[in-house]
C-alpha positions, 0 to 999 in steps of 0.5 A, a space after each residue: 500500500 502507498 505509504 502515508 507521507 504525513 505519518 513519516 513526517 510525524 515520526 521525524 518530528 517534522 510539522 506537516 503543512 496542510 492546505 484547506 480546500 473550501 471551493 468546488 474546483 478540481 483545478 484549485 485542488 490540483 494547484 494546491 497539491 503542486 505548491 508544496 503542501 504535504 496534504 490537501 484537505 477537502 472540506 465537506 463540512 463548510 466547503 461550498 459543495 456536496 459529497 458528489 464533488 469529493 471524488 473528482 477533488 480527491 482525484 485532482 489531489 492524488 495527481 500531485 505529491 500531496 496526501 488527499 485528506 477530507 473533513 467529513 460533515 459529521 460523525 456518520 458511518 455511511 459518509 465516512 465509509 464513502 470518503 475512505 472508499 474514495 481514497 482519502 488518506 486522512 479524515 478529520 471529524 468535526 465536533 467530537 465531544 465524548 469518548 463514545 463519539 470518538 469510539 463511533 468514529 474509530 468504528 466507522 473508519 477502521 476495518 475489523 478487528 479495530 472497527 466496523 468499516 465495510 469493505 468496498 474501497 473502490 478508489 482506495 485500491 486504485 490510489 492505495 494499492 492492491 494490498 489496501 485492506 491489509 494496511 489501511 488501518 495503519 496508514 490512514 490517519 483519523 483525527 477527532 476535532 476538539 472544538 467545544 468546551 465538552 470536547 476540551 474537558 474530555 480530550 484526555 479520555 478521547 485521546 486514549 481511544 484505541 484506533 484514534 490517531 489524534 486530534 485536530 483543534 478548531 480554534 474558532 468554534 472552541 473560542 465560541 464555546 468558551 464565550 470568546 469572539 473568534 475575532 479576538 487574537 488567539 494569544 490574548 485570551 485563555 484560548 492560548 492556554 487551552 491550545 497548549 494544554 491540548 498539544 501537551 496531552 498529544 505529546 504525553 500520549 504520543 498522539 497526532 496533533 493538528 490545528 487550523 490557523 487564521 494567520 501565518 503568525 499563529 501557524 509559526 507559533 504552532 509549528 514552534 510548539 511541536 504540532 504535527 500538522 498545521 493549516 495556514 488558512 483555507 484556499 479563499 483566505 490565501 487567494 484573498 490575502 495575496 490579491 489584497 497585498 498586490 492591489 495595495 502595492 499597486 495602489 501605493 505605487 500609482 
């Protein structure tokens, strides 16, 4: 089976850099995959498309060096089975708040004896290889999003669920859950302490950690803190930021 490059980076204690695809464009997915990102995540939760668009987006990413990831829309076994069958090598599941929800996530994404994932890998065989079934449990990364106060309080127990690789921190929803405006700079509130506590838990239990970052400064800080995977904004944020910067430079020069 094709090896998961992000697991290799984690073993080397090197932070992986992840692109976030919110637009329904195979071309954008392919461009991002060729930019040097270690992974490109198709965002089915907030992306402007439905599940029928995911196969061609994953196909576009699979034509690049980046690993194809997805964020599912929820902790649903049928959807998770489909996304993995489409060839996703990493799954980020939103709104995991309890140990039982984490166990449900593992059950949906792991073949027996670890879980109850149904066999029908389709593109998984094409992208992963003919021995996909024998190695999928060890190669596919499965992360639970911690983005609520309940998830935060149960994070240590969630991290100990067998078959779960780690967590992905959603700072905006976590801030909302804590009564903090997402517009508040992350380092100027108690959110910063909670993020560092979650990363420390991941290091203690030798689990994978990921986080979405609203700007480059936060991404640098998380990289320095030893996060396994950092997402420095989504596709539209990157496009808007670069466009505004170029416009400003041209306006100032006129």
